[in-house]
C-alpha positions as CSV (number, residue, x, y, z in Angstrom):
1,M,-23.3,3.0,21.9
2,D,-22.2,3.3,18.3
3,R,-19.3,1.0,17.6
4,K,-16.6,2.1,15.1
5,A,-13.8,0.3,13.4
6,I,-11.4,0.7,10.5
7,G,-10.3,-2.1,8.3
8,I,-7.3,-2.1,6.0
9,D,-7.0,-4.5,3.0
10,L,-3.3,-4.6,2.1
11,G,-3.5,-6.6,-1.1
12,M,-0.7,-7.6,-3.5
13,V,-2.1,-5.4,-6.3
14,Y,-4.5,-3.0,-4.7
15,S,-5.2,-1.8,-1.1
16,S,-8.3,-0.2,0.4
17,V,-9.5,1.2,3.7
18,A,-13.0,1.0,5.1
19,V,-14.7,2.3,8.2
20,F,-17.6,0.6,10.1
21,Q,-19.9,3.2,11.7
22,H,-23.6,3.7,12.2
23,G,-24.1,0.0,11.6
24,K,-22.7,0.0,8.0
25,I,-19.4,-0.3,6.2
26,E,-18.1,2.4,3.9
27,V,-15.0,2.1,1.7
28,I,-13.0,5.3,1.9
29,P,-12.1,6.7,-1.6
30,N,-8.5,8.0,-2.2
31,K,-7.7,11.4,-3.6
32,Q,-8.6,10.2,-7.1
33,S,-12.0,9.1,-5.8
34,N,-11.1,5.4,-6.4
35,R,-12.0,2.9,-3.7
36,K,-8.9,0.8,-4.6
37,T,-5.3,2.2,-4.5
38,P,-2.4,0.5,-6.2
39,S,-0.1,-1.1,-3.5
40,Y,2.9,1.0,-4.6
41,F,5.1,3.3,-2.4
42,A,8.0,5.4,-3.6
43,F,10.4,8.0,-2.4
44,T,12.1,10.8,-4.3
45,N,14.4,13.5,-3.0
46,N,11.5,15.7,-2.3
47,E,8.4,13.6,-1.4
48,R,6.8,10.3,-0.6
49,L,4.5,8.9,-3.2
50,I,1.6,6.5,-2.6
51,G,-0.7,4.5,-5.0
52,D,-1.1,5.8,-8.6
53,A,1.6,8.4,-8.2
54,A,4.1,5.8,-7.1
55,K,3.1,3.3,-9.7
56,N,3.3,5.9,-12.5
57,Q,6.9,6.7,-11.8
58,A,8.1,3.2,-11.0
59,A,10.0,2.7,-14.4
60,L,11.9,6.0,-13.8
61,N,12.7,5.3,-10.1
62,P,12.8,1.6,-9.6
63,T,15.4,1.7,-6.8
64,N,13.1,3.8,-4.6
65,T,9.8,2.2,-5.5
66,I,8.3,-0.6,-3.4
67,F,5.5,-3.0,-4.5
68,D,4.4,-6.5,-3.5
69,A,5.2,-5.5,0.1
70,Q,2.5,-7.9,1.4
71,R,4.7,-10.9,0.9
72,L,7.4,-9.4,3.2
73,L,5.1,-9.0,6.2
74,G,6.1,-11.2,9.1
75,H,9.6,-11.8,7.8
76,K,12.7,-10.5,9.5
77,F,15.1,-8.2,7.6
78,D,17.8,-10.9,7.4
79,D,15.4,-13.6,6.1
80,P,16.7,-15.1,2.9
81,T,13.4,-14.4,1.1
82,V,13.7,-10.7,2.0
83,Q,17.3,-10.5,0.9
84,V,16.6,-12.1,-2.5
85,D,13.7,-9.7,-3.1
86,M,15.9,-6.7,-2.3
87,R,18.4,-7.8,-4.9
88,S,15.9,-8.3,-7.7
């Protein structure tokens, strides 16, 4: 039986996704054919942006742009660390 698995590397700066199948690991490229995607997420009135698209508009839309999200994993919303990050 051929085992399959997906791995996600959610990094502070870049993230990537890989699949294990047919006995080997393959990193899946994004829409720009890059194997690493900036760890940025953003929202506008019309769309959700991920990776390069989100990073490129961060200066124009800082309120709706999320980055460094990895450090928030495992914390509750009311955690003082989370609240300080939300204000800055």
